[in-house]
C-alpha positions as CSV (number, residue, x, y, z in Angstrom):
1,M,29.0,-3.5,-34.7
2,P,31.0,-6.7,-35.0
3,T,33.1,-6.0,-38.0
4,I,34.8,-9.3,-39.5
5,D,38.1,-9.6,-41.9
6,V,37.7,-12.4,-44.8
7,N,39.7,-13.8,-47.4
8,Y,37.7,-12.6,-50.9
9,A,38.7,-15.4,-52.8
10,E,37.5,-17.8,-49.9
11,F,34.2,-15.9,-49.7
12,E,33.3,-16.4,-53.2
13,N,34.4,-20.0,-52.9
14,L,32.2,-20.7,-50.1
15,L,29.0,-18.7,-51.9
16,G,30.0,-20.3,-54.9
17,I,29.7,-17.4,-57.5
18,K,32.0,-14.6,-58.5
19,L,31.5,-11.2,-57.3
20,H,33.9,-9.5,-59.5
21,Y,35.1,-7.0,-56.9
22,D,31.8,-4.9,-57.6
23,L,31.2,-2.9,-54.7
24,E,28.0,-1.9,-55.3
25,H,26.8,-5.5,-55.9
26,L,28.6,-6.5,-52.7
27,D,26.8,-4.0,-50.4
28,E,23.3,-5.1,-52.4
29,I,23.7,-8.7,-51.4
30,L,24.9,-8.1,-48.0
31,S,22.5,-5.9,-47.2
32,Y,20.2,-9.0,-46.9
33,V,22.0,-9.9,-43.7
34,K,22.0,-6.5,-42.7
35,S,25.9,-5.8,-43.6
36,E,28.2,-3.3,-45.3
37,V,31.6,-3.6,-46.9
38,K,33.9,-1.3,-45.1
39,L,37.3,-1.9,-46.7
40,L,37.9,-4.0,-50.0
41,N,41.8,-4.5,-50.5
42,K,42.6,-6.2,-53.7
43,Q,46.3,-6.2,-53.3
44,E,45.6,-8.4,-49.8
45,D,42.3,-9.9,-51.3
46,T,40.9,-9.3,-48.3
47,L,37.3,-7.8,-47.3
48,S,36.2,-6.2,-44.1
49,I,32.5,-6.6,-43.5
50,E,30.7,-4.7,-40.9
51,I,27.4,-6.5,-39.4
52,K,25.0,-4.4,-38.1
53,D,23.0,-6.9,-36.6
54,T,24.7,-7.7,-33.2
55,N,22.0,-10.5,-32.5
56,R,23.2,-12.7,-35.1
57,P,26.8,-14.6,-34.1
58,D,26.0,-17.2,-36.7
59,L,27.1,-14.3,-39.0
60,W,30.4,-13.3,-37.3
61,G,32.4,-16.0,-39.6
62,I,33.0,-16.6,-43.3
63,E,31.1,-19.7,-43.0
64,G,28.2,-18.5,-41.6
65,L,27.9,-15.4,-43.6
66,A,28.0,-17.3,-47.1
67,R,25.4,-19.7,-45.4
68,G,23.4,-16.8,-44.4
69,L,23.3,-15.4,-47.8
70,R,23.4,-18.3,-50.3
71,S,19.5,-18.9,-49.8
72,Y,18.7,-15.0,-50.4
73,L,20.8,-15.5,-53.5
74,K,18.6,-18.6,-54.4
75,L,21.9,-20.9,-54.6
76,E,19.9,-23.1,-51.8
77,R,16.7,-23.2,-50.4
78,G,15.5,-23.4,-46.8
79,S,17.4,-24.1,-43.6
80,R,20.4,-26.6,-43.6
81,N,20.3,-29.9,-41.8
82,Y,23.7,-30.9,-39.8
83,I,24.3,-34.1,-38.0
84,A,26.8,-35.3,-35.5
85,K,27.8,-38.8,-35.7
86,D,28.0,-41.1,-32.6
87,S,30.2,-39.8,-29.6
88,I,33.9,-40.6,-29.9
89,V,35.2,-38.9,-26.5
90,D,33.9,-38.5,-23.0
91,V,34.7,-36.2,-20.8
92,N,34.1,-36.1,-16.8
93,V,32.9,-33.0,-15.1
94,D,34.3,-32.3,-11.5
95,S,31.6,-31.2,-8.9
96,G,34.1,-28.7,-7.8
97,L,33.3,-26.6,-10.8
98,K,29.5,-26.0,-10.1
99,E,30.2,-22.6,-8.4
100,I,33.2,-21.7,-10.7
101,R,32.7,-22.6,-14.4
102,P,30.2,-25.5,-14.3
103,Y,29.5,-26.3,-18.1
104,I,31.6,-27.8,-20.9
105,C,30.5,-29.1,-24.4
106,C,32.6,-30.7,-26.9
107,S,32.7,-32.2,-30.3
108,V,35.5,-33.8,-33.0
109,V,35.5,-32.5,-36.4
110,K,37.4,-35.1,-38.5
111,D,38.8,-35.0,-42.1
112,L,39.7,-31.0,-42.3
113,K,41.9,-29.6,-44.9
114,L,42.9,-26.5,-43.1
115,T,45.0,-23.8,-44.8
116,D,46.6,-20.7,-43.2
117,T,43.5,-18.5,-44.3
118,I,41.2,-20.8,-42.8
119,I,42.8,-21.1,-39.7
120,R,43.2,-17.4,-39.5
121,G,39.4,-17.0,-40.2
122,F,38.7,-19.5,-37.3
123,M,40.8,-17.7,-34.8
124,H,38.8,-14.4,-35.8
125,L,35.4,-16.1,-35.3
126,Q,36.9,-17.8,-32.1
127,D,37.8,-14.1,-30.9
128,K,34.5,-12.6,-32.0
129,L,32.6,-15.0,-29.9
130,D,34.7,-14.8,-27.0
131,Q,34.7,-11.2,-26.6
132,T,30.8,-10.4,-27.9
133,Y,28.6,-13.5,-27.4
134,G,30.6,-14.7,-24.6
135,R,31.1,-11.5,-23.0
136,S,35.0,-11.0,-22.8
137,R,35.2,-15.2,-22.1
138,Q,33.0,-14.8,-18.7
139,K,29.9,-16.6,-20.0
140,T,31.9,-18.8,-22.8
141,S,35.3,-19.4,-24.0
142,I,36.5,-21.5,-26.9
143,G,39.4,-23.9,-27.2
144,L,40.5,-26.1,-30.5
145,Y,42.9,-28.6,-30.1
146,D,44.7,-31.3,-32.3
147,F,42.7,-34.6,-31.5
148,D,45.3,-36.8,-32.8
149,L,47.2,-36.1,-29.6
150,I,44.7,-36.6,-27.2
151,S,43.7,-39.5,-25.3
152,S,39.9,-40.1,-23.8
153,P,38.3,-39.7,-21.6
154,L,39.0,-36.1,-20.6
155,D,38.7,-34.6,-17.3
156,Y,37.3,-31.2,-16.4
157,V,38.3,-30.2,-13.0
158,A,38.7,-27.8,-10.3
159,V,42.5,-27.6,-9.0
160,K,44.5,-25.8,-6.8
161,P,46.7,-23.0,-8.5
162,S,50.1,-24.3,-7.7
163,D,49.4,-28.2,-8.3
164,F,49.4,-28.0,-12.0
165,S,51.8,-26.7,-14.5
166,F,52.2,-26.5,-18.4
167,V,53.6,-24.8,-21.1
168,P,50.9,-22.3,-22.2
169,L,50.3,-21.6,-25.7
170,G,53.2,-19.3,-27.1
171,F,55.6,-19.6,-24.4
172,E,58.3,-22.3,-24.1
173,D,58.7,-22.6,-20.0
174,E,56.2,-24.3,-17.9
175,M,54.1,-22.3,-15.6
176,T,51.9,-22.9,-12.7
177,L,48.4,-21.8,-13.3
178,S,49.2,-18.8,-10.9
179,E,52.3,-18.0,-12.6
180,I,49.9,-18.0,-16.1
181,L,47.8,-15.2,-14.4
182,E,50.8,-13.0,-13.5
183,K,52.9,-13.3,-16.7
184,H,51.2,-14.6,-19.7
185,P,49.2,-11.7,-21.7
186,K,45.9,-13.9,-21.4
187,G,46.3,-14.4,-17.9
188,I,46.7,-10.8,-17.4
189,E,43.6,-9.8,-19.5
190,Y,41.4,-12.7,-18.3
191,G,42.6,-13.4,-14.8
192,S,40.0,-11.8,-13.1
193,I,37.3,-14.2,-14.4
194,V,38.9,-16.9,-11.9
195,E,41.2,-15.6,-9.4
196,K,38.4,-14.9,-6.9
197,N,37.9,-18.6,-6.7
198,D,40.5,-20.9,-4.3
199,R,40.3,-23.3,-7.2
200,Y,41.0,-23.1,-10.9
201,P,39.2,-24.9,-13.8
202,L,41.6,-27.4,-15.8
203,L,41.2,-29.9,-18.8
204,Y,43.5,-32.6,-19.2
205,D,43.2,-36.3,-20.8
206,S,43.7,-39.5,-19.4
207,K,47.2,-39.3,-19.8
208,Q,47.3,-36.2,-17.7
209,K,48.1,-34.4,-20.8
210,I,46.9,-30.7,-20.3
211,L,44.8,-29.5,-22.8
212,S,44.0,-25.8,-21.2
213,F,43.3,-23.6,-18.4
214,P,39.9,-22.2,-19.3
215,P,38.8,-19.7,-19.9
216,I,42.3,-18.1,-19.9
217,I,44.8,-20.1,-22.5
218,N,45.2,-23.5,-24.1
219,S,48.8,-25.5,-23.8
220,D,51.3,-25.3,-26.3
221,D,51.5,-28.7,-27.3
222,L,48.0,-30.0,-27.9
223,G,46.3,-26.5,-28.2
224,K,48.3,-25.5,-31.3
225,V,46.4,-25.8,-34.8
226,T,48.4,-26.0,-37.9
227,E,47.8,-26.8,-41.3
228,K,48.7,-30.2,-40.8
229,T,46.0,-30.8,-38.3
230,R,43.2,-33.0,-39.7
231,N,41.1,-34.0,-36.7
232,L,40.0,-31.2,-34.4
233,L,38.8,-31.3,-31.1
234,V,36.4,-28.4,-30.1
235,E,35.8,-27.3,-26.8
236,V,33.7,-24.7,-25.3
237,T,33.1,-24.1,-21.1
238,G,31.0,-21.5,-19.8
239,T,28.6,-20.3,-16.8
240,M,25.3,-20.8,-18.7
241,Y,24.4,-23.8,-20.6
242,Q,22.3,-22.7,-23.3
243,T,24.9,-20.2,-24.4
244,T,27.8,-22.7,-23.9
245,V,25.8,-25.3,-26.4
246,N,25.0,-22.4,-28.9
247,T,28.8,-21.2,-28.7
248,L,29.7,-25.1,-29.7
249,N,27.1,-25.3,-32.3
250,L,28.4,-22.0,-34.1
251,V,31.9,-23.0,-34.3
252,T,31.4,-26.6,-35.1
253,L,28.9,-25.8,-37.7
254,A,31.7,-23.5,-39.3
255,L,34.0,-26.4,-39.6
256,I,31.6,-28.7,-40.9
257,D,31.0,-26.0,-44.0
258,Q,34.7,-26.4,-44.4
259,G,34.3,-29.9,-45.4
260,G,34.5,-31.5,-41.9
261,N,32.7,-34.7,-40.6
262,A,31.3,-34.1,-36.9
263,Y,31.3,-36.5,-34.0
264,S,29.6,-35.9,-30.7
265,A,31.0,-36.0,-27.4
266,T,29.4,-37.6,-24.1
267,V,30.0,-35.3,-21.1
268,H,29.2,-36.9,-17.5
269,Y,28.3,-34.7,-15.0
270,P,28.3,-35.3,-11.4
271,M,25.1,-36.8,-9.3
272,D,24.1,-33.5,-8.0
273,D,20.9,-31.7,-8.2
274,F,23.1,-28.3,-9.5
275,Y,23.0,-30.2,-12.8
276,Q,19.9,-31.1,-14.9
277,T,21.6,-34.2,-16.5
278,K,23.9,-36.4,-15.8
279,K,24.8,-37.4,-19.2
280,D,24.9,-34.8,-22.2
281,N,25.8,-35.5,-25.6
282,T,27.1,-32.4,-27.5
283,P,26.6,-30.5,-30.1
284,V,23.0,-30.3,-30.1
285,F,21.9,-29.8,-33.5
286,K,18.2,-29.3,-32.9
287,S,15.9,-27.1,-34.8
288,R,12.8,-26.0,-33.2
289,N,9.4,-25.0,-34.7
290,M,7.7,-21.2,-34.2
291,R,4.2,-20.5,-35.5
292,V,3.7,-17.6,-37.9
293,D,0.2,-15.7,-37.3
294,V,-0.8,-14.5,-40.8
295,E,-3.0,-11.6,-39.4
296,Y,-0.3,-11.0,-36.7
297,L,2.1,-10.6,-39.8
298,R,-0.3,-8.4,-41.8
299,K,-0.8,-6.3,-39.0
300,V,3.2,-5.5,-38.5
301,L,4.1,-5.3,-41.9
302,G,1.2,-3.7,-43.6
303,V,1.2,-6.3,-46.5
304,E,-1.2,-8.6,-47.5
305,L,0.5,-11.9,-47.9
306,A,-1.1,-15.5,-48.5
307,P,0.1,-18.1,-46.1
308,E,2.0,-19.8,-49.2
309,K,3.9,-16.5,-50.0
310,I,4.9,-16.4,-46.2
311,A,6.0,-19.8,-46.5
312,D,8.0,-19.2,-49.8
313,L,9.7,-16.0,-48.3
314,L,10.7,-17.9,-45.3
315,L,12.5,-20.5,-47.4
316,T,14.2,-17.5,-48.9
317,A,15.2,-16.6,-45.6
318,G,17.0,-19.5,-45.0
319,L,14.3,-21.0,-42.8
320,G,12.7,-24.2,-43.0
321,V,8.5,-24.5,-43.2
322,E,6.9,-27.5,-41.3
323,K,3.4,-26.9,-42.4
324,I,1.2,-24.1,-43.9
325,G,-2.3,-23.6,-42.4
326,K,-5.2,-21.6,-43.4
327,N,-4.1,-18.8,-40.6
328,Y,-0.7,-19.6,-40.0
329,V,2.7,-21.0,-41.3
330,E,4.8,-23.6,-38.9
331,A,8.5,-22.5,-39.6
332,I,11.3,-24.5,-38.7
333,V,14.0,-22.6,-36.9
334,P,17.8,-24.1,-37.3
335,C,20.2,-24.4,-34.4
336,Y,22.1,-21.6,-35.6
337,R,19.8,-19.1,-35.6
338,V,20.1,-18.2,-31.8
339,D,18.7,-15.0,-32.3
340,V,15.0,-16.0,-33.2
341,M,13.1,-15.6,-30.0
342,H,9.5,-14.4,-30.9
343,Q,7.5,-14.6,-34.1
344,V,8.4,-11.0,-34.8
345,D,11.9,-12.2,-35.5
346,L,10.5,-14.5,-38.4
347,I,8.3,-11.5,-39.7
348,E,11.3,-9.3,-39.8
349,D,13.2,-12.1,-42.0
350,V,10.0,-12.3,-44.4
351,A,10.1,-8.4,-44.6
352,I,13.7,-8.7,-45.5
353,A,12.8,-11.6,-48.1
354,Y,10.0,-9.7,-49.6
355,G,12.4,-6.5,-49.7
356,Y,11.5,-3.3,-47.9
357,N,11.2,-1.2,-51.1
358,N,8.2,-3.7,-52.2
359,I,6.3,-2.5,-49.3
360,E,4.4,0.9,-50.2
361,P,4.4,3.6,-47.8
362,L,1.1,4.4,-46.2
363,W,0.5,7.7,-44.3
364,R,-2.0,7.0,-41.4
365,D,-4.9,9.0,-41.0
366,L,-5.0,9.4,-37.2
367,P,-6.1,11.9,-34.7
368,T,-2.9,13.4,-33.2
369,T,-4.7,15.4,-30.4
370,G,-2.6,14.6,-27.3
371,S,-3.0,15.5,-23.6
372,M,-1.1,14.9,-20.4
373,R,-1.7,11.9,-18.4
374,P,-3.5,12.9,-15.0
375,E,-0.8,11.6,-12.9
376,Q,1.8,13.3,-15.1
377,S,1.0,16.7,-13.1
378,L,2.1,15.0,-9.5
379,I,5.4,14.0,-11.3
380,D,6.3,17.3,-12.4
381,I,5.4,19.1,-9.3
382,T,7.4,16.7,-7.5
383,R,10.3,17.3,-9.7
384,E,9.9,21.0,-9.2
385,L,9.8,20.4,-5.5
386,M,13.1,18.5,-5.3
387,V,14.8,20.6,-7.5
388,G,13.4,23.8,-5.0
389,L,14.9,21.9,-1.8
390,G,18.1,22.0,-3.1
391,Y,18.8,18.4,-4.8
392,Q,19.9,18.1,-8.5
393,E,18.0,15.5,-10.7
394,T,19.9,12.7,-12.1
395,L,18.9,10.2,-15.1
396,N,20.4,6.8,-14.6
397,Y,19.9,3.8,-16.6
398,T,17.3,1.4,-15.7
399,L,19.7,-1.4,-17.0
400,T,21.8,-2.5,-13.9
401,S,23.4,-5.7,-12.3
402,L,22.9,-7.6,-9.6
403,E,25.9,-6.7,-7.6
404,T,24.7,-3.0,-7.9
405,I,21.4,-3.6,-6.6
406,F,22.0,-6.4,-4.2
407,T,25.6,-6.8,-3.1
408,K,26.8,-3.5,-2.7
409,M,23.5,-2.6,-1.0
410,N,24.3,-5.2,1.6
411,L,21.0,-7.4,0.4
412,E,20.4,-10.9,-0.3
413,K,20.0,-11.5,-4.2
414,Q,16.1,-11.7,-5.0
415,T,14.5,-12.6,-8.4
416,V,14.4,-9.8,-10.8
417,V,13.8,-9.1,-14.3
418,E,17.1,-10.2,-16.1
419,L,18.4,-10.0,-19.5
420,V,18.7,-13.2,-21.7
421,N,21.6,-11.8,-23.9
422,P,23.1,-8.8,-21.8
423,K,25.4,-6.8,-24.0
424,V,27.8,-5.8,-21.1
425,V,28.3,-7.3,-17.5
426,T,27.2,-4.0,-15.8
427,M,23.9,-4.2,-17.3
428,T,22.4,-7.5,-16.8
429,C,18.9,-6.7,-15.3
430,L,16.5,-4.2,-14.9
431,R,16.4,-2.3,-11.6
432,N,13.8,-2.8,-8.9
433,W,14.7,0.4,-7.1
434,L,16.6,3.4,-7.6
435,L,19.1,4.3,-4.7
436,P,21.7,2.0,-6.0
437,S,21.8,3.9,-9.4
438,L,22.1,7.2,-6.8
439,M,24.5,5.4,-4.8
440,E,26.7,4.7,-8.2
441,F,26.3,8.3,-8.7
442,L,27.7,9.6,-6.0
443,S,30.6,7.2,-6.1
444,N,31.6,8.3,-9.6
445,N,31.5,12.0,-8.9
446,Q,33.6,12.3,-5.5
447,S,35.7,15.2,-6.7
448,V,32.5,17.5,-6.7
449,E,32.1,20.0,-3.9
450,F,30.1,18.9,-0.5
451,P,27.3,18.6,0.4
452,Q,25.9,16.7,-2.6
453,K,22.3,16.4,-3.0
454,I,21.0,14.5,-5.6
455,F,17.2,12.8,-6.6
456,E,15.8,10.8,-9.2
457,L,12.1,10.1,-10.1
458,G,12.2,7.5,-12.7
459,T,11.0,4.0,-13.2
460,V,11.5,0.6,-11.7
461,T,10.7,-2.7,-12.9
462,L,9.0,-5.3,-10.7
463,L,7.9,-8.9,-11.5
464,D,4.2,-9.3,-11.5
465,E,2.7,-13.0,-12.6
466,T,-0.9,-11.2,-13.2
467,K,0.9,-9.5,-16.5
468,E,1.4,-10.9,-19.7
469,T,4.7,-9.6,-19.5
470,F,5.4,-10.8,-16.1
471,S,6.7,-7.7,-15.1
472,R,5.4,-4.1,-14.8
473,D,6.9,-0.5,-14.6
474,E,6.2,1.9,-11.6
475,F,7.3,5.6,-11.2
476,W,9.1,6.1,-7.9
477,L,11.3,9.0,-6.1
478,A,14.5,8.4,-4.2
479,G,17.0,11.1,-2.9
480,V,20.1,11.0,-1.1
481,T,22.4,13.7,0.5
482,T,26.0,13.1,1.5
483,H,28.4,15.4,3.8
484,P,29.9,15.1,7.0
485,S,26.9,16.0,8.9
486,A,24.4,13.9,6.9
487,G,21.9,12.5,8.6
488,F,17.9,11.1,9.6
489,T,16.5,14.6,10.4
490,E,17.5,15.9,7.2
491,A,16.3,13.4,5.0
492,K,12.8,13.5,7.0
493,S,12.6,17.4,6.7
494,V,12.9,17.1,2.8
495,L,10.5,14.4,2.3
496,D,8.0,16.5,5.0
497,S,8.4,19.2,2.6
498,V,7.7,17.4,-0.4
499,F,4.3,15.6,1.1
500,M,3.1,18.8,2.6
501,N,3.4,20.7,-0.9
502,L,1.4,17.7,-2.6
503,G,-1.2,18.0,0.1
504,I,-0.4,14.3,1.4
505,D,-0.4,13.0,5.1
506,W,2.1,10.4,5.9
507,S,3.8,9.2,9.2
508,I,6.7,7.2,10.0
509,K,7.0,3.7,11.4
510,K,9.9,2.0,13.0
511,G,11.5,-0.5,10.3
512,S,14.6,-2.1,9.5
513,H,16.5,-2.1,6.1
514,L,19.8,-3.8,5.6
515,S,20.9,-0.8,3.4
516,F,20.3,1.7,6.4
517,I,21.6,1.9,9.8
518,D,19.4,-0.1,12.4
519,G,17.7,2.1,14.5
520,R,18.2,5.2,12.2
521,T,15.7,4.0,9.4
522,G,11.9,4.1,9.4
523,K,9.1,2.8,6.8
524,I,7.0,5.4,5.1
525,I,3.4,5.2,5.6
526,V,0.5,6.8,3.4
527,D,-3.0,5.8,4.0
528,K,-1.9,2.9,6.3
529,S,0.1,1.4,3.3
530,V,3.7,1.1,3.2
531,V,4.9,3.4,0.4
532,G,8.8,3.8,1.2
533,F,11.6,4.0,3.4
534,L,14.1,6.9,4.7
535,G,17.3,6.7,6.9
536,E,21.0,7.0,7.3
537,I,23.0,4.5,4.7
538,N,24.7,1.7,6.3
539,P,28.5,2.0,6.7
540,E,29.1,-1.1,5.0
541,V,27.0,0.2,1.9
542,L,29.3,3.4,1.8
543,E,32.6,1.5,2.0
544,A,31.4,-1.0,-0.9
545,W,30.6,2.5,-3.0
546,K,34.0,3.9,-1.6
547,L,32.1,7.0,-0.3
548,E,33.8,8.6,2.7
549,N,31.0,11.0,4.1
550,P,27.7,9.8,5.8
551,A,24.7,9.8,3.7
552,A,21.0,10.0,4.4
553,A,18.4,8.8,1.9
554,F,14.9,7.8,1.2
555,E,12.9,6.1,-1.3
556,V,9.1,6.7,-2.3
557,N,6.8,4.3,-4.3
558,L,5.0,7.3,-6.1
559,H,3.1,4.8,-8.0
560,K,0.8,3.7,-5.0
561,I,0.4,7.3,-4.1
562,L,-0.7,8.3,-7.6
563,F,-3.4,5.6,-8.1
564,S,-4.6,6.3,-4.8
565,D,-7.5,8.6,-3.9
566,H,-5.1,11.8,-3.9
């Protein structure tokens, strides 16, 4: 859970009320934004706040936290409207960046009155956004610069690591980009993001003065912000456009809340089909409308609320209201509420504003007689058969990564169900087959005595445009054995035993699969349908998983068998 440290006096100043160091009252008001006090240090006048909602990056700074609380405390009503004045800086993007770090968004915030406390707060916000929302700078990274020292236009380019050098922030000597990755603490920490490329991102102005080496480090002269700085350039680079825009918005809005005036930047992208637009003005303070269905809200909350009351609660929660209908409320979602993806998110805000304690508990009078699904018997028998054949069951995450299910399995990348906002880089999508999970399990347990025989009977998620969710879950079975003499015959005999005990007729048909050795793999046929494959694992796959012994495996789509005539 994100924990932010704020200056207590600054927190009171942005809220506009006195809290008198009352911990009980603090926890009460922080509960509106699902947060609580972790530590209050009166001597240093600091407050540590743990934010339970990991989907609200707008709350990860003192400005956003105060913004989120003021409406609940009835100090203001509805959403805030922000504007950015006309563009005063241009940014040109090099076409060579599209495979490295393609997007950049910028803004300028003028007339700031920075203090050491405010600067430290922004450094804290920057770090939280980089580490969490930006996935340790892999998706996005933020740079702040003294705009008065910069000459427009800026160039965001891909360069050879040895062609440019500058003094990185906190150092006194010039370094090339390669040297920064070797010697600078930030280069050592984040170098893996860029070092796989032949060229590295670089941002410099019209006078060739270097601003930064994204996403690693700013320059020491332009990238140093002090209490004397009055005008700031905010820059965010990233690999996903919307995440880059959202990050810039959050930082720029925090600066506006500190009394600054925002100005746009114009980003010029190359004439390339990769980019959806050739000219982009940022930041983008655009709200969006989302409808709340009254009957759906009543069903979710179990509370009878009129549309007018729902609208009032939405305003209390810091959201806007466009229109009140007979059976709906048209809500306005401000740009900083990046967590709102479905009307149920708005319903949650309505519930918080209404007060959970005001919802009367209701004991449901429902029948509780249950029974096993018909197909569950076959699943349980299959599991027992695999254990009886000497295999150990594993339970793996259904969340995985594209590298795990495609790259390491020697396959071309395909379209799968991916997460919009993954929490970790190793869990970005839902698996569409089981064998990669078993190979990863073997890779992490090479110290265990051989032979190793493992299986999993679990769900995979497949794309399905006929479903409302555009996906469906199916039960599959996969098994793998690894030891010096593992081979096709062993995998076939195991599968033959399983199917024989289940009373299923099956056959093998010659086939090919890039994860298996050509000529030592086959398709599994049941009722003239292909339900899986088996064979010996390709040496390239074994090498990718750092496995020294041969491996033989099979994978079966039990869903096709469960819902057939068997």
